[in-house]
N, C-alpha and C positions, 0 to 999 in steps of 0.2 A: 570416548573409549578409555582414555587414561583413568578417568574417575571411576568407571565401571571396574577396571582392573584393581584399583586401590580398594574399592568396596569389597570385591571378591576376596582379596588377600586379608582384609580386616575381618571378614566373616569367618574365614578359615582359621585365623589366629585365635579369634574368640572361641570358636568351637573346640579347638584342640586344648586350649587352656581349661575350658569347662570339662572336657573329657578327662583331663589329668586330675582335676579336683574330684570328679566322680569316682575315678579309679582308686584314689586314695581312701575313699569311703566305701569301696567295694560295691558300688551301685552299677552293676554290669548292664542291666537292662536299660537303664537310663543312658548309659554310654552308647549302647546299640542304637537307641532312638536318635541320639545326637549324630551318630555316624550316618544314619539313613537320610539325613537332611542333605547329604552331599552325593555327588555322582561317584561312579566306581573308581575313577582315577584319583579323586581326592580322598576317598576312603582308604585306598591302598597307601597313599602318602601318609595318612594319619596313622595307619597301623604301623608303618615304619617308624614314625615319630614316637609312637607308644613303646615300641621295642627298644628304642634308644634311651627313652626316659625311664622305663621300668625294666622289663625283661621279655624274653620270648613267650613265656607262659601267658602273660597278660595279653599279648598280641594274639595268641592262638585262641584264648577264651573269647575274645571279642569277634574274631573271625568266625568261630563256630556258632556264635549267636546271630550272625547275619542270616537272612532268608537264603535258601539254597540257590535260587537263580541269581541273586546278587553276589553271593559268595564266589561263584564261578567267574563272573566278570571281574571281581576284585582280584581273585587269584591270578588271572591272566595279566594283570597290571603290575604284579610284584616281580622282584628280581628272582632269578633262578635259585639263588642261595636261600632267599626267604621261602620260596615255594617248597624246596626240599626240606627245610626245617619244619614247615607246617605239616608236610606229608609224613614226616618221621614221628609225628605226635598224634595225629588224628587216626580214627579207626579205618579198617579196610573198606567197609561200605561207603564211608565218606570219601575215601581216596578214589574208589571206583566211580562214584557219582561225578566227582570233579573231572577225572580223566575222560569219562564218556562225554561230558558236556563241553570240554575245551575244544577250540578250533584245532584241526589236525596238526598244523605246524607248531602251535603252542604245546600240544600234547607230546610231540616228538622231543621238543626242547626239554620238557620236564623229565621224560623217560630216560633221556641221555644222562641226566645228572643223578637219577635215583640209584640207591643201592640195588645190586643184582637180585637180592631176595624179594624185594618189594616189586621190582619189574616182573619177576617170575609169577608172583601172585596175580598181578594185573593181567598178564598175558594168558594165564590159565583160564581166566573168566572172560576172555575176549573171543568173539566168534572167529572161526577158522580163517575166513577170507580177510577179515580186518587184521588178524594176527599176521598173516602173510604180508600184507601191505605195510604194516608197522615195522616188521623185521627188515623189509626192503629199504625203508627210509632210514632205519637205524644203522644200516651198513654204509651209508654215504659218509665221506670224510667230513670231519667236524666243521671246517671252514669252507666247504664247497657249496655250490648252488643247490645241490641235492639235499643237503641238510637244512637249507633255508626255505625250501618250497613246500607247497601244500597241494594235495590232489583234488581239492574241492574247487573245481572250476566248471564252467558251463561249456559243453561242447555241442556243436551243431553239424548238420550235414550240408553239403553244398547244394543238394537238391531240395532242401527245405524252403518253403515260401516264408515271407516275412511274418505272415499270420501264424504259421506253425512254429516259427522260431520264438515269437513272443509268448505263445502259449506254453512252450517248453520252459522258457525262462520263469514264467509264473509258477510252474510246477516245482522246479528244482532250485529256484533262486534263493530261497530261505536257507538252504544248506550249503550254499556256495560262498567262497571267500569274497568274491566280487561278481557283480552282474554287469558292470560297465564295459567289460571286454569279453567277447565270446570267441571260442576257438573252433575253427572248422576242420574236421578230421576226415580222412579218407579211410579206406580199409586198412586194418592193422594199426589203427590209431595214429597214422602218420599225419603230421600237421601240414595242411595245405593253405591255410589262410586265417586271418583274424577279422572280426567285424565288431564295431562298437554298438552299444545299446542306442546311442544317439542316431546312428545310421538306420537302425531297424525302426525306431520310433517315427522318424520323419519320412520313411519310404512307404510306397503303396503296398498294401497287403499281399498282392499277387506277385510281386517281384521275387526273384529267387536269390537266395543267399550267395550262391556261387558267382552271381553277376555283380554283387555289391561288395564282396569281401576284398580285403587287401591281401594279395597272394604272395607277397614277399616280406613276411614279418621279421622283425628283429628278434632273435632267439639267443639263449645261452645254453651251454651244455651242462649236464649234471655235475661234471667234474671241474667246471670253471670255479676259480676262487670267488668267494662271496664279495670281495672288494671289486672285482671286475664287474660283477652283476650290479652292484650299487652305482658304479660309474656309468653304466648304461642308462639307469634311471636319471642320473644327473644330466646326461647328454641328450636324451630324447624326451624326458618329461612324461613318461608313461605312468599309468596307474598300476599296471601289472606287466610282467614279462613271462613268456612261455619258456619252459625248460625242457629240452629234448635229450634223448639218448643218442648213441652213435648211429642209429638207424633212422634218426629224425622222427622218432615216435614221441608224442607229447606225454611226459610223465608227471608234470606238475607245473605250477606257476609260482612266481614270487611277486608279492604285492608291495606297494610303495612303503607301507608302514614297516615291513620287515627290512626293506632297504635302508630306511632312515635309521633303524636301530644299528645296522652295520656301519653306516656313515658315522654315527655317534661313537661307536666302539673304535673305529679306525682313527678318528680324529683324536679321541682321548689317548689312544696308544701313541700316536705321533707326538702329541704334546708332552706326554711323559718321557718319551725317548729323547726329545729335544732338550728336556730338562735333566737328563741323566738319571731317569727313574726306570727300573726294570720291574714292572708289576705284573705278576702272573695270576693274581687272585680275582680280578674283575670286580672287586668290591668298591663301594663308594668310600670317599676319604674318611668319614666319621665311622664307618663300619669296620675299618681296618684297625687292628691292634697296633700298639706302639712297636712291637717286635716285627710285625709285618711291614710297617713303614721302614724300619731300619733295614730289613732284609732287601727291600726294593731299592733303597738308595745307596747303601754302603758299598756294594761292589764297584759301581761306576765311580763313586767318589775316591775309592782306593786306587783305581786305575788312573784317574786324573791326577791324584796326588803323586803317583809315581812319575807321571809325565813332567811334573814340575821339578823333579830332581834334575832333569836335563836343563831346565831353565836356570836352576840354581847353579849348576855346574858351569854354565856359560858365564854367569855373573862372576863366579869365583875365578875363572880363568882370566877374566878381564879386570880383576880387582886392582892390580898394580897400576894399570893405565887409568882407571877411574880415580885412584888416589892422587894422580898428577893433575887431573882436571875435574875436581870434585863437583863442579856445577852440572856436569853431565848426568849425575845421579838424579837430580831433581826433575829432569825431563823424561825419565824412563816410564813412570806411571802414565803420563799423557800419551806417549807413543804406543805403549802396550794396550791401553784402553781404546785408543782410536783404531788401532789395528784390529782388535777384537770386535769392536762395533762394526767396522767396515766389512769384515768377513761374515759376521752374523747377518747383516743386512742382505748381502748377496746370497748366502745359503738359504735364508728364509724364503726369499722371492723365488729362487730356483726350485726349492722343494715344493712350494705351493704351485708353481707352474707345472711341474711334473705330475703333481697330484690331480690337477684338473685337466691334464692332457694338453696344456698350452705349449709345453716344451717336451720335445722328444730327444732321445739319445743322439739321434742324427743331427741335432742342432748344437752339438758340443762346441764346434769352432765359432758358430755365430754368437753363442752366449759368451765365450771367452773374449771375442773381439769387442762385444758391446760392454762387458764389464771392465775391460782394459781401458777403454775410452772414458767410461764413467769414473773409474778409479783415478785416472790421470787428471781429469778436470777437478774432481773433489780434492785430490791431494794437493794440486797447485793452489787452489783457493785457501785451503786450511793452512798450507805452508806460508803463503803470503801474509795471512793474518798473524801467524805466529812469529814470522820474521820481524815485523814491526814491534810486536810485544816484547820479544827478547832484547831488541836493540834499545827501545825507548823506556820500557818499564823495568826490565831486569838488568839493563846496563851491562850486557855481556858483549864480548868482542864479536865482530862480524863473522869470524871463522866458526865460532860456537853456533851462531844463528844459522849459518849455511849448513853446518853439520846436522843440526836438528831438523831443519826444514827439508833438506834433500832426503834425509832418512824418512821423514813423515810421508813425502810423496811416494817414495819407493814402497814403503810399508803399506800404504792404502791401496796402491795398484796391486801388489802381490797378494794382499789379504783378500781383495775382491776376486782376484783370479782363483785363489784357493777356495774361497767360499762358494764360487759357482762351479768349480770343477769337481770337488770332492763328492757332493751329493750325486752327481751324474756318474762318477766312477763307481761309487757305492752301489748304485742301482744296476750298473753294468755287471758287477761281480756277484749280485744277489744279496747285498746287504741293504737294510732299511735306510734310505737317504736321511731320515729324520735324525739318525745317530750322528750325522755330520754337522749338526747345528748346536747352538747353546754351549754347554761346557766344553765339549770336544773342540768346537771351532775356536773358543777362547784360548784353550791350551795350545793349539797349533799356531795361532796367530801371535801369541806371546813369544813363542820360540822364534818365529819369523821376525818379529819386531826387534827383539834383542839382538839377534844375529845381524840384521841389517844395520841397526844403530851402531853396534860396535865396529862393523866393517867400515861404515862411513867415518866414524871417529878416527880410526886408524889411518884412513886415506887423507883426510883433511887436516888432522891435528898432529899427524906423525907420532902417535903414541902406541 
């Protein structure tokens, strides 16, 4: 398997290099032929590479050179920004063809990003019933289940026989987002059950759907946050989830591929926030300009810089005492680093636990008690090792060793408590817990470490 993956990567690299060379010679049709040796996902990736190496115009030229049916599949694999850029260049008939051929949920995503004048043109040429449905979906909140779903699902009646159900699937399956899960509706399109294709295939033809269906399906509401929807996929492992309105009418479904996109977006957002990056562009790293990177990183760095003024003030206020026992200064980086690492460890595990529903807000005291014990054991072990190092290798007095080691024990315990508490407090007040990790946690634990260290020094050394 590994060798196959290496061969595929090598073939991709060879193709893209060949395409680059052909583009420099303006041999566009040969470039198209080379692109068509790959599937739509790889073609989309190659077009993105072409845009980065050359420009948007070259990318659009090759996109328009693709056969129509393939161009639609490739378009669906591009990012929304790339899709909008292409649509702003190609002709109205080309736009209409792509929009008509896209899956409904992909079409809605594109329409949400397009300029109003282009959307109006598309809607003017759309049949009245379709236009009404599109407008309904466009009104859903951006990050809601409604904006994520598609109306292309298979619905059955509870009175249908297995034979009738399978015949119906054959008739409409090609236009449906998925055929593996079917939805049983009552009058008024109310959802009363779900049944899998597997159940239908292995059941006798004369059995009735109502007797085979699962009548208590897991559902999401149209206004639910898309992150909550993706959590349901992670929890239950479904291929699709039904989305209902306030009257339990089925209005659409969300499929696992869309849920995976949400999981990727949310994970990326959490990683960026843990690193102190505030990115609102949703662009990939290489697609962002230098100024966009600066805008995403500078505010948080400025805030953290201001927080270190407090740390500097603490050191300045203790300057006279430090001058009396100058060796205390050499241990400050070790204590601050250990405190930061301890707090980050705890916050990372707690944030991850909350993200996968292993930890609830009601577990606050349990988490504190566990982290306190962990911090105590870790702090004692590290302090014991440092005690012997300070005595034997640094040749410092026992009072200095005790001051440093007791400070380390307290710092580790307090840092782990703060690291576990702050993400849960943040979630309680409606702040993203990811903000309580990385640079923010390091800043907080640095202040805690210095405060604890100076307090211990004043107690044990009378300075």
